[in-house]
C-alpha positions in Angstrom: 0.0 0.2 -0.1 1.1 3.3 -0.6 2.1 5.4 2.2 -0.7 8.2 0.8 -3.0 6.4 0.1 -2.7 4.8 3.9 -2.4 8.8 5.6 -5.5 9.4 3.5 -7.3 6.5 4.8 -6.6 7.7 8.8 -6.9 11.0 7.5 -11.2 10.0 7.0 -11.8 8.0 10.6 -13.3 9.6 12.9 -11.0 7.5 15.8 -8.3 9.7 14.1 -9.3 13.1 14.7 -10.6 11.7 18.4 -7.1 11.0 18.4 -5.8 14.0 16.9 -7.4 15.7 19.3 -6.7 14.4 22.3 -2.9 14.4 21.5 -2.7 18.1 21.1 -5.3 19.2 24.4 -2.8 16.8 25.9 0.9 18.9 24.2 -1.3 22.6 25.2 -1.7 20.9 29.0 1.9 20.3 29.0 3.9 22.5 27.3 1.4 26.0 29.0 0.5 23.9 32.8 2.8 26.7 34.6 1.0 29.4 33.0 -2.4 28.2 33.5 -2.0 27.5 36.7 -1.2 31.6 37.4 -4.3 32.5 35.0 -6.1 30.4 37.5 -4.8 31.5 40.4 -6.0 35.3 38.8 -9.1 34.1 38.6 -10.1 33.1 41.7 -8.3 35.7 43.1 -10.0 38.4 40.8 -13.7 36.2 41.3 -12.5 37.0 45.6 -11.9 40.3 44.7 -15.1 40.7 43.2 -17.3 39.0 45.1 -15.8 41.2 48.0 -16.3 44.7 46.3 -19.3 45.2 44.9 -21.5 46.7 42.7 -21.7 49.8 44.4 -18.2 51.1 44.9 
């Protein structure tokens, strides 16, 4: 079987798309995990601040 035909046949399958998305999500999580922790802390602190502050101030 021609390698190009193999790739085309696999690309048409749903499981290939599922696997590609999962690999992408995993890579993003691994590469950006330090940044994600800082963003999460910022969201928690900002959320707490908006709860305490109120709208009138």
